[in-house]
C-alpha positions in Angstrom: 0.0 0.0 0.0 3.0 2.3 0.0 4.1 4.2 -3.0 7.3 3.0 -4.6 9.8 5.8 -5.1 10.6 7.0 -8.6 7.4 5.6 -10.2 5.5 7.5 -12.9 2.0 7.4 -14.5 1.4 7.3 -18.3 -1.6 8.0 -20.6 -1.7 5.2 -23.2 -3.3 6.5 -26.4 -4.9 4.0 -28.7 -4.8 5.2 -32.3 -5.7 1.9 -33.9 -9.2 3.2 -34.5 -8.0 6.1 -36.6 -8.1 5.5 -40.4 -8.3 7.2 -43.7 -11.8 7.0 -45.2 -11.9 6.1 -48.9 -9.8 8.8 -50.5 -10.3 7.4 -54.0 -7.7 6.6 -56.7 -8.2 9.0 -59.6 -9.0 12.7 -59.7 -9.1 15.3 -62.5 -6.4 17.9 -62.6 -7.2 21.5 -61.3 -9.5 20.2 -58.6 -9.3 20.1 -54.9 -8.8 16.7 -53.3 -10.6 16.1 -50.0 -10.6 13.1 -47.8 -11.7 12.3 -44.2 -9.8 10.8 -41.3 -12.2 9.1 -38.9 -11.9 7.7 -35.4 -10.3 10.8 -33.9 -10.6 11.7 -30.2 -9.6 14.9 -28.4 -6.4 13.2 -27.3 -5.5 12.2 -30.9 -6.0 15.5 -32.6 -2.4 15.8 -33.4 -2.1 14.3 -36.9 0.9 14.8 -39.2 -0.2 15.1 -42.8 2.0 15.7 -45.8 1.6 15.2 -49.6 4.2 15.2 -52.3 4.1 15.3 -56.1 7.2 14.2 -57.8 8.9 14.5 -54.4 7.9 18.1 -54.2 5.8 19.1 -51.1 2.2 20.1 -51.7 0.4 22.5 -49.3 -2.2 20.6 -47.2 -5.1 22.0 -45.2 -6.2 20.1 -42.1 -9.4 20.9 -40.2 -10.6 19.0 -37.1 -14.2 18.2 -36.3 -15.6 16.3 -33.2 -14.4 12.8 -34.1 -12.8 13.3 -37.6 -10.6 15.5 -39.7 -10.9 16.8 -43.2 -7.7 17.0 -45.3 -7.6 18.9 -48.5 -5.0 19.9 -51.1 -5.0 21.3 -54.6 -4.2 19.1 -57.7 -2.5 21.4 -60.3 -0.5 18.9 -62.3 -1.0 15.4 -63.7 0.8 12.6 -61.9 0.8 10.8 -58.6 0.2 12.5 -55.3 1.5 10.5 -52.3 -0.1 11.3 -49.0 1.2 10.3 -45.5 -1.1 10.5 -42.5 0.7 9.8 -39.2 0.1 10.0 -35.5 3.2 10.4 -33.4 5.4 9.3 -36.3 3.3 6.2 -37.0 1.2 5.6 -40.1 -2.5 5.3 -39.4 -4.7 2.7 -41.2 -4.9 3.4 -44.9 -1.7 5.5 -44.9 0.3 6.1 -47.1 -1.9 6.2 -50.2 -1.6 7.5 -53.7 -4.0 9.7 -55.7 -3.5 9.8 -59.4 -4.4 13.0 -61.2 -5.2 12.9 -64.9 -6.4 15.3 -67.6 -8.6 13.7 -70.3 -8.5 17.0 -72.3 -4.9 16.2 -73.1 -5.8 13.1 -75.0 -5.6 13.6 -78.8 -7.3 11.4 -81.4 -5.3 11.0 -84.6 -6.7 9.6 -87.8 -10.4 9.8 -87.0 -12.1 7.3 -89.4 -14.3 8.4 -92.2 -18.0 8.5 -91.4 -18.6 5.4 -93.5 -16.8 2.1 -92.9 -17.3 -1.1 -94.8 -18.2 -4.6 -93.6 -15.0 -6.7 -93.3 -12.6 -3.8 -93.8 -10.7 -2.8 -90.6 -10.2 0.8 -89.8 -7.5 2.2 -87.4 -7.0 5.3 -85.4 -4.6 6.2 -82.6 -4.9 8.2 -79.4 -1.9 10.2 -77.9 -2.2 10.4 -74.1 1.4 11.0 -72.9 0.3 14.3 -71.3 -3.0 13.0 -69.9 -1.4 11.5 -66.7 -2.1 8.1 -65.2 -5.1 6.2 -66.4 -6.4 3.9 -69.2 -8.2 4.3 -72.5 -11.5 2.7 -73.0 -14.0 2.5 -75.9 -17.7 2.1 -75.6 -20.6 1.7 -78.0 -24.1 0.6 -77.6 -24.1 -1.1 -81.0 -21.8 -4.0 -80.2 -23.3 -6.1 -82.9 -22.3 -3.6 -85.6 -18.7 -3.0 -84.5 -16.0 -5.0 -82.8 -12.8 -3.3 -81.7 -9.4 -3.8 -80.0 -7.1 -1.4 -78.1 -3.4 -2.0 -77.7 -0.4 0.1 -76.9 1.6 0.9 -80.0 4.4 2.9 -78.2 4.7 4.7 -74.8 2.0 7.4 -74.6 0.0 6.2 -77.6 -2.7 3.6 -78.0 -3.8 2.0 -81.3 -7.5 1.3 -81.9 -8.8 -1.1 -84.5 -12.4 -0.9 -85.5 -13.9 -4.0 -87.2 -17.3 -3.5 -88.9 -19.4 -6.6 -88.8 -22.8 -5.7 -90.2 -24.5 -2.7 -91.8 -25.9 0.0 -89.5 -25.0 3.1 -87.5 -23.1 3.4 -84.3 -21.7 6.0 -81.9 -18.2 5.5 -80.6 -17.1 7.1 -77.4 -13.5 7.1 -76.1 -12.8 7.8 -72.4 -9.8 8.3 -70.2 -10.5 7.1 -66.6 -14.2 7.3 -67.4 -14.2 10.8 -68.8 -14.9 11.5 -72.5 -11.9 12.7 -74.4 -12.0 15.4 -77.1 -13.3 14.6 -80.6 -15.6 11.9 -79.3 -18.1 10.5 -79.4 -18.1 10.2 -83.2 -20.6 8.6 -85.5 -19.8 5.6 -87.7 -21.9 4.4 -90.6 -21.3 0.8 -91.8 -22.1 -0.1 -95.4 -21.6 -3.2 -97.5 -20.9 -2.7 -101.2 -20.9 -6.5 -101.8 -24.6 -6.5 -100.8 -25.4 -4.4 -103.8 -26.8 -6.5 -106.7 -26.8 -5.1 -110.3 -28.7 -6.7 -113.2 -29.3 -5.5 -116.7 -32.9 -6.0 -117.6 -32.3 -5.2 -121.2 -29.9 -8.1 -121.6 -32.6 -10.4 -120.3 -34.5 -9.9 -123.6 -31.5 -9.8 -126.0 -27.9 -11.0 -126.1 -26.4 -7.7 -126.9 -27.3 -4.0 -126.4 -28.1 -2.0 -129.5 -27.2 1.6 -130.4 -29.9 4.2 -130.0 -32.0 1.9 -127.8 -32.2 2.5 -124.0 -30.1 0.1 -121.8 -31.6 -0.4 -118.3 -29.9 -1.6 -115.2 -31.6 -2.4 -111.9 -29.6 -1.9 -108.7 -30.7 -3.5 -105.5 -29.0 -1.9 -102.4 -31.7 -2.7 -99.8 -29.3 -4.8 -97.7 -26.2 -2.6 -98.3 -26.7 0.2 -95.7 -26.4 3.9 -96.3 -24.0 5.2 -98.9 -23.8 7.2 -102.1 -24.4 5.5 -105.5 -22.2 6.3 -108.5 -22.8 4.8 -111.9 -20.4 5.3 -114.9 -20.4 3.8 -118.3 -17.3 3.7 -120.5 -17.6 3.0 -124.2 -14.8 2.0 -126.5 -14.4 5.6 -127.7 -15.5 7.7 -124.7 -17.2 7.8 -121.3 -20.9 8.6 -121.3 -22.3 11.6 -119.5 -25.8 12.1 -118.1 -26.5 8.6 -116.9 -30.1 8.6 -115.6 -30.4 7.2 -112.1 -33.8 7.0 -110.4 -34.2 6.0 -106.7 -37.3 4.4 -105.3 -36.3 5.8 -101.8 -36.2 2.2 -100.4 -32.8 1.1 -101.5 -33.7 0.3 -105.1 -32.4 2.2 -108.1 -32.8 2.2 -111.9 -29.9 3.4 -114.1 -30.3 3.9 -117.8 -28.4 5.3 -120.8 -28.7 5.1 -124.6 -25.6 3.6 -126.3 -24.2 5.5 -129.2 -21.0 3.6 -129.6 -20.5 0.1 -131.0 -18.4 -2.4 -129.1 -17.5 -3.3 -125.5 -18.9 -1.1 -122.7 -17.8 -1.2 -119.1 -20.5 -0.3 -116.5 -19.1 0.6 -113.1 -21.3 0.7 -110.0 -19.8 2.1 -106.8 -21.5 2.1 -103.4 -19.8 4.6 -101.1 -16.8 4.6 -103.5 -16.5 0.8 -103.4 -17.4 -1.6 -106.3 -20.7 -3.4 -106.0 -20.9 -7.2 -106.2 -19.8 -8.7 -109.5 -18.9 -5.3 -111.0 -17.8 -3.7 -113.2 -20.1 -5.2 -115.8 -18.9 -5.7 -119.4 -21.6 -5.6 -122.1 -21.4 -5.5 -125.8 -23.3 -3.0 -128.0 -24.0 -3.6 -131.7 -25.4 -1.3 -134.3 -29.1 -1.3 -134.5 -30.6 -2.3 -137.8 -32.8 0.3 -139.5 -35.8 -1.8 -140.6 -36.8 0.8 -143.1 -33.6 0.3 -145.0 -34.0 -3.5 -145.3 -35.3 -4.3 -148.8 
């Protein structure tokens, strides 16, 4: 019951309940980062907080509440911000942690594809993101049955995207960096299929050869070919014809006609979106029509 000489009393502080609450991993540049430290008591309101970017100290604001603390600092550059939260020299739960700052606006799309792609023909573009900071490039489209795609790194700071059209239709393609849309996207893609265009010459169904000064009629069925511009040209043995008459039925069907004036082999070219239609160009022969009045 007697006090022993030279004895002391100590207050033991338990800081095991103090922890960093979900600071997040990515943040956009030019924003303020805020996170909460929970489990603080009056006796433990003596936190040591420091943040560095590329080993350079960043100014940190620390405000205490009843049982927590709010820590904030400004993110002005892309890169990694490493934060240490300590109590009496010891890391609390969740410390240290890294917040990655990125800037999707620094992503640059190079080689944006033409509005019209063609079934079975791959199209490539690239995205430069060396100045965008940490993150990853992602592509999204709701029309997954129309387009397939792949993303791979072609060299440091650049990703290569390959679009693979599967069927005709329209799609919107969006590119994101850490979930944020990058400039020049989303962009529309129209997929056409020239090989689905069928061309027949109805005049040849009635005779083996076309005749001069008599209309030659071609029926073009593009109902399954998607949206694209139609171009029909006819080259005779002496010159190319002008004024080919093309009529649309507004449902994907067309009628093209011209009146031959040259004798010999003619080449009929049908392009759908600048690509040859199935089994074209057509080669047809034209012979001189016989004037029945001159036959004795």
